N, C-alpha and C positions, 0 to 999 in steps of 0.2 A: 336696286336696293341691296345692301349688304346682308348676307344670310346669317351672319353671327347674331345669335340672340333670337332668331325667328323660328328656329326649328321646333321649339316647344310652345310657340305662341298660339294660343287658342282663344279667340275673342268672340263671345256670344253677343248677338244683336237682335233687336226686335224690328221687323220691317214695318212699312207704312200700314199694312193691313192688320197689324196686331198679332202676327203669328209668332208664338213664343218658342215653339219646338223646332228651332233650326239654329245652326251656328255657322259662322264664317271661320274658316281654318286656313292658316298660312302654313305650308309644309313643303318639303323637297319633292314629294311625289303624291300621287293620288292615294296610294296604299297607306302612306304615313298619315295623310289627312283623315282617312277613314278610321284609322286606329285612334287618333286623337279625339275625333268626334264621338267614337264609340264610348270612350271613357267619360267624356263630358255629358253625353245624353243618357248614359247607362243603358245603351241599346246595343245588341249584337251587331257586328259589322254586316252580316248578311241581311239585316233588316233596315239598312240605310240607303237612301237615294241621294244623289249629289249632282251639282251643276258647277261646271268650271267657269268661274267669273274672270280670272286672269290666268293665262298659261305661264308656267315658270320657264326660265331659261337657264342653261348651264354656265353661260359666260365663257370667258377665255381662260383656261386653266384655273377655274374657280373665281376669277376676278369679274365682277359685274354680274354675278349670278343672282337671279331673283326667284322668289318662291312662287309656288302655285297659290292662287286664292280660290278657295272652293266653298260653295254653299252646300251644307249637308243637312238633311232632314230625315226623320224616321219614315219608313214606308207606311206604318200604321198610325192611327190616331192615338192620342194619349189614353183614351178610354179602352181601346182594344189592347194596348200594351199593358194597361193595368189589369185587365181581365186575364191576359195570358200570364202575367206575373203572379197573379193569385193562383192560377193553375200550377205554375212551376213551384210555388211555395208549398202547395199541397202535395205535389209529387215528391218533393224532397223533404217532407216533414220528418221522416224517420231515417234520413241518410246518416245521421250520427250514430245510429245503432249498428256498429260495424260487425258485431259478432253474432247477430241473429237476423234472420230474414224478417222484414217488416210485415206486420199482419194486415194492415189496411193501407192500400196504395191506390191513388186515383189513376184512372186510365190516361193515356197520352197518345199523341199522334204526331206525324211529320208528313209534310208534302215536299216532294223532291222531283224536280224536272230533270230528266236524263234523255239520252238519245233513244232509250227504249220507250219513253213516254212519260206521262205524269204519274208518279208512283206515290201511293198513299199507304202509310204503315200505321196501324192502330194497335196499341197495346192495351189489352183489357185490364180493368181494375182488379185489385186484390182485396179480399175481405169485404169491408163496408166502403171501399173506395168509390168515388164518383166516376161513372163511365163517361167517355167522350160522347158529346151530342153533335148532331148534324150541323147545328148553327155555328159551332166553333170552327168546323172544317170549312164551311162556306164562307165565313168571315175571313179565314186565313187565305183561301183561294182568291177572294176578291182583293185582298191587300196585295197579293202577288200578281194580280191581273191575269189569273188563269180563268178563262171563260169557257173552255171546252171540256170541263170535267163531267163525266157521266154520273149524274146524281143518283141514278138507280143503283149503280155499283157502289157508290159511296154509301148510300143508305143501307145497302145489304151488309157492307163491311162494318158499319157502325153498329148494326144490330148483332152481328156475329163476328167480332174482331178476331183475327188470326194471329196478329203480331208479326205478320210477314208483309213485304211490299206487294201491293195490288195495283195493277195498271188501271187508272180511271180516266185516261185521256191520252191523246196523241201528242207527240212533241212537235211544236210549231217553231221552226228555226228562226232565230232572231239574234244575229251576231252582235248587235248593239247591246243586248241585255245579257248575253252569255258570259259565264265566268271564264277566267283565264288563270294560267299558272306559269311559273318559271322555276327551273332547277338550279340550285346553288350547291356546289361541291366545296367543302371546307378546304382551306389551303393545304392542310396536311393529309387530305383525302381520307380522313377517318370517318367522316359522315357526309351524307347528302341530304340537303333540305329542299323541300318544295314549298314555295310561297304562292299563296292563292289570292286572287282578287275575286271576291264572291260575286255571283250573278245578281243582277237587278231584276226585280219583278219576276216574270216568268222565264227568265234566262236559264240556260242549262247548267247544271252542276257537273263538275268533272267526275269521271268514273275510274275504277281501278285500272282498266286497260288504257285509259288516257294517261294516267300517271306512269304506268309501266312503260308506255311508248316514249314518254318524255325522258324518263330515266335512261332508257337505252340510247336515245338520241344524244344524251349528255355523256355517254360512255359508262354509266353506272350499271354494273352487272353483278357485283358481289355484295352480299350482305343485305339484299333487298328485303324489307319487312312487309310482306304482302298483307298479313293479317292486320298489322298496325295501320296500313294505308286504308284498308277497307273500313276499319273502325273509325278512323279519322273522317273519312268521307261520309259515313253514316251519321256521325255526330253533327256535321255541318257547322262546326265552330271554327271559323277561319281566322280567329284573332291571334293565333300564333302559328308559326311555320310547322310543317310536318317533317319530322325526322324519318325519312323514307328508307334510308339504308345506313347501316353501320358496319364498318370494317372490323376485322378481327385483329386486335392489337397483338404485337409480338409478345411472347412470354420469355422475358429475359432469364437467363440462367441464374440460379441462386449463387451469390458470392460464397466463397469459402468463409468459414467462421470458426471461432474458438468456442468449444463447448466446455464451460467451466464446471468442474465437479465439486467445487467448493464455493462458498459465498464470497463474492468480491464486492458486490453492492447489495446491501441488505435492505429489506423493507419491513415495516411493522404492520402486522394484521391487527388493526384497531378493534375488530369485532371480538377478538379473544379476551380483551380486557374488561368488557362490559362496564365501562366507565371507571375502572380502577387499574391504573398502570403500576405494575410492580417491576422496578428497575432490576431487581435481582434475577428476573426471568427473561430479560430482553435478549440475552445471549448474542450480543453484538460482536464478540470476539470469535474469530474462526481459527481454532487451533488445529494443527496437523502434526503427524508423526513422520519419521524418516521412511521414505519409500511410498508414501501415500500419493495416489493419483490426483493431480491437481486439475488437469485440463487435457482435452484431446482436440486435434484439428480435423474438422469436417471439410473434405475437398469441395471445390466449386463444381457446378453443374453446367451442362450445355443448354443453350436457349432454343426455343421453338419459334420459327418465323411467323409473322402475321400477314394479313392481306388487306389492301385498301378497297374502298368501294369501286375504284376503277380497275380492280383485279390486278393490282400490282403487288408484288411480294415486298414486305418490309422485313429487313433482317433483324435477327434477335442477337442480343449480346450474350456471349459466353460469360459466365460468372468470373469475377476477379479473384485472384489468389490473395491470401492474407498472410502477413508475416507473423510467425509464432514468436511473439516478444516475451522474453522471460528475463528475470533478474537474479540477484544473488539468493542463494539458498535453494535453488531449483536445479533439476537435471533434465535435459531434453533427450529423448530416445534417439537411437541411431537413424531411424527412418524419419525423424522430425515430426512425428504425429502425436506423441504423448509427452506430457510434462509431469514430473514427480518431485516430491519434496526431498531435499538433500539433508535436512536436519529438522529436529523438533522446533516448533515455533508457531508464530501467528502469520496468517496470510494477509498481505497488504498489496495494494496497487500503488506502484511508484513509477511516475512518468509513463503510464500505460503499460507497465511491465508487471507481471505477477511475481511477487517475491515472498520469501519466508524470512522473517526477522524476529529477533528477540526484542524485549521491551525493557526500558529503563524503569526499574522498580525502586521507588523511594519508600522505605519502611518507616512509617510514622509521619510526622508533620513536616511541612516545608516551613522551617523556622531558622533561628540563628545557627543551628547545627548544620543545615544544608546550604543556607544562603539561597540566592536566586538561582533558578535552573534554566539553562538554555540547552536544548537537545535537538540534534539533527536526527530525529526519529520520533517514536512515541514514548509517552511518559505515563506510568501508573503510580499514583500516590495512595498509600494505604491509610494515611491519616487525613489531615486537613491542611489547607493553605492559610496561614495566619496573616494578620494585618501587615500591609506594606511590603509583602513579598511578591516576586514576579516568577511566573512559569511560562516559558516559551518553547514550542515544539513545532518541528516541520511536519509531524504526523498528527496523532491524536493525543488528547490528554484525558485521563480518567482519575477522578478524585473520589476515594471511597468515603471520605468525611465531608466536611463543609468547606466552602470558600468564604472567607470573611472580607475585610477591606483590602483586597488584593487585586493583582492584574494577571489575567491569563490570556494567552494568545496562541492559537494553533492554526495550521493549514487544513487539518482534518476535523474530526468531531471532538466535542468537549462533553464529557459526562461528569456531572457532580451529583453523587448519589444522595447526599443528605441536604443539599440545597445551598443557596447563596444568600448570605446576609451582609449586604454591602455597606450599610450605613451611609448611603449616598456617595460613596467614593470608590466602590468596586467597579471594575470594567472587565467583562468576559467577552472575548471576540474570537470568532473563527472566520478566516478569510476564504475558506473553501468547503466548509462542511455544515453540520447542524449542532445544536446544543440540546442536551437532555439533562434535566435536573428535577429534584423533588419540589422545590419552591424557590421563588425569587422575591427578596425583600430589599427595597431601596437600593437597586443596583442598575447598572447600564450594561445590557447584554446585546451583542450583535452577531448574527449568523448569516452567512451567504445563502443558506438554504432554509432549513426549518428550525423552529424552537419548540420543544416538547416539554411541558411542565406537568408534573403529576398532581400537584396541589395548587397553591395560590401564587399569583403575581400581584404584589402589593407595591404601589407607589414607585414604580420603576419605569425606566425607559427601555423598551424592548423593540428591537428592529430585526426583522427576518425577511430575506429576499423572496421567500415563497410563503410559508404558512407558520402560524403560531397556534399551537394546540394545547389547551389547558382543560382537562376533563376527568380528573379523579373524583373520588367521593366528596371531598371537601374543596374541589377546585373552584377558583373564582379569580376574576381579574378586577382589581379595584384600584382606582387612581392611576396617575402617571400617563404616559404617552405610549401607545402600542401601535406599531407600524409593520404591516406585512404586504409583500408584493402581490399576493393572491388572496389569502384568506386568514381571518381570525375565527377560531372555533373553540368555544369554551362552554363549561357547564353553567356558570353564572357570570354575568358581567355587570359591574357596578355594585351598589349597596343600597340597603333600605334608607340610609341617611343621605342618599342622592349625591354621593361624592363624585366630583367631576372626573371623568375618565375619557380620554381621547383615543379613538380607534381610527387609524388610517389604513385603507386597503386599496388595492388596484394599481399601486405604483411602487416600484422598488424604492425602499427607504434611502438607498444611496443617492438616487436621483432627487428625491425630496430634500435630502441634506444638502446636495449640491445647489439646489434652488434656494434653500435658506441661506447658505453661505454666500451666494452671489448677491442676494438681496441685502444681507448684512454688510457686505463689502461696498455695495452701492450706497447704502445709507451712511456709512462712515465716510465714504468719499465726499458725498454731498455736504455732510456736516463739516468736514475739514475745509472744503472749498468755501463754504459760507463763512467760516471763521477767518480764513485768509483774506477773503474779499473785504471784510470789515477792516482788517489791519491795512490792507492795500488802500482802501478808500481814505483812511486817516492819513497815511503817509503821502498819498497823492495830493490831498487837500493842502497839506503843509508845504509840499513842493511848489504848488501854484502861488503861494504867498511869499515864497523865498527859497533860497538854496538850502538843501538838507545837509546836515552834517554827514561826514564820510561814513560813519557806522550805520546811520539810518538809510543812506543811499544804497549801501551794500545789502541792507535788510530788505529794501524795496525791490531790488533786482532778484534777491532770493525768493521773495514772495511771488513775483511775476513768473519766475521759472517754475516754482512749485505749483502755482495755479494752472499753468499750461499742462503740466504732467497730470494733475488731477482731472482736468477737463478731458484729456485724452483717455485716462482711465475710466472716467464716467461713461464716455461714449462706448468704449470697448466692453465694459461690464454690462451696460444697458443692452447692447446688441446681443451679447452672449445670453443674457437673461431672457430676451425676447425669443431667441432661437430655441432655448430650452423649454420655454412655455409653449411655443408652437409645436415642439416635439411631443410634449405631454398632451397637448390638445388632440393630437392624431392617434393617441393610444386608445385601444378598445376599453370599454368599461366592463372589466371582467372580475373585479374584486367582489368579495362577499363576506358578510359577518353571520356566523351561525351560533346560536345559543340554545343549548339543550334544555335548560330549565328556565331561567329568568334573566332578562336584561332590564335594568332599572332606569328611571329618570335620572338625569345628570350625566348620562353617557352621550357623547357626541361622536357620530359616525361620519367619516369623510371618505368619499369615493371620488377620485380625481379632484376637481375643484368644487364639488357639490357637498353640502353639509346637511346632515339630518340630526336634529337635537331630540333625543328620546324624552318625551313628556309623559308617557304612560308605560306601565309595565307590560312586557311582551313575554309570552312563554312559548317554548318549542318553536323558535322562529329562525328564518333565514332572511337577511336583509340584503338586497341588491339594488343597483341603479340601472335602469334601461331607458336610453334615450332621454335622459333628464328627469325621469319619473322614478320615484322610490317604489320598490316592489317588496312584498312580504309573503313568504312561503313557509313551508314546514321545515323543521330542522333537518340538516343533512350531515351524516357522519363524514369525516374527512376521507379523501381518497388520495393515496400517494402511489404514483407509478414508479417504475424502476429508476427513471431519471431523477425524479424529485426526491427519491429516498437514497440516492447514491452516496450521501455523506455518512450513512450509518454503517461504516466499515469497522473492523476490529482495530485494536490498538497496534501501532507499529512496534516492532521489536527493537531491541537495542540495549546494550548495557550502559550503565552509568559511567561517564568518563571520569 
């Protein structure tokens, strides 16, 4: 029998006598069969009995391999297990109270057969907890086929439990019932595991010295966790392997790094705004003066070697050196350890080099007096950008006024202090940074990283690779399509008039746009192919009834060639679309929508390919998708780490050309 597909096959059957509490298991080994049966019967592995119906074979290099067929049943009856389950439930009734000791706890006991004999441990109850009674212990002993327990000692311990192991009978050796174990050392020798096959009935449990001997025999001498071994054996839960030894990993030397003394990647502390963002106080520009210290180089450190569980030394890596990269406007000290500013200006990062540059300042509006602006650096505009003008910069763009029906494009951040009023024709895009503005009306804005809006986003198309945050006093998102790779976070979403507002999170908008573009191309291709097929059919029908004129024959051949190209394109686009959808299907569901005040009906939330249509008002909510189920929690303020906030750098310097 081929093993593929049989590893996890667990088939429960009822035998001729009507026994319901047993299962037939197909597995590669007895251990695996017991694990599978334990899950199916909800019984601990140590409480299972088994019978080998068919012994498995390994085959030849895996070919012709057949599984074990094993009949597994609980050692105790269903009633006994239910009684013990009730005791376990009572014992763990207060387990969730992690920060205080339970007041009332039932007593508990364990029976363990070792080389020293049959050991009984009874833990007394606490408070009003129920004590262990003699009948429970005798029932347990009977289920384990222990017949030589001294009931006088047992009764004495029941009446005065000590919480310590007490010998109540001698060990009767029975190899058939005794437990066994094997040691497994990880391929990298960082850990050693012990796998146990639990004893049956009155079989002997392994003891600490047995485990220690087995580890030594396997060559494991370092990092042995003796206390963990003892605790594991006391718990008698063999459903998972014991991590008996752990090596000491090497501590690699810290790499050299550059300690910047000025801001090169800024982050916003949202807690300071208390729901009200003041762009005048963001201080995103890092200005420096001549001679100011910009950065120092911290040298690399040596590493500390580690040791494996087989007592082999593992070498540690010495930290790597780092090049002190610096650009124009800076001076490196003679020892190569300190970097200072050569001139007054603004600190910017350019090709991973720290530079000091000036900024192109446009005094007033971008209008007919300035024309369109293209700048290899940063641009600051003290006025507004008027209709139909373009501003492009390889650095940052800051507009002190408004942006109207215009086009802005930057590789860094874009700041529009008084807002964007696009009248459905403005487009603001940064290919490598974030966008900060007061408000967005009827515009299309795109950011590789974050979009931060102080007031409202109205009837706009807004795409952010990471987060969209809109949370001022009057902040709201109403209408349009809002897409963020990770999170949409706003004070109010939607309106009391139930205006349709789409929120897409959890996928990068660029990928979603690519998906939409491919689907559109596929639809247009099919439509054109359908139109050509109709024309082809007409011409081909005419040709069957007689010879076509020369111009129609040429048209027929043109249509045939065009149809072939369209069919090839359809196949290629369909394949690319399927691959993209498969890729999207493998992505984690990590998107979320957070609303501090209210989200109204009319809002549609999309996470991956799942849609949630808001039909009731929600306040102070977080909406996520977990395994196909929509989850609702409390509002969470946004969190930006240094990487996600790296777009918020100061404006690049440079003079107007």
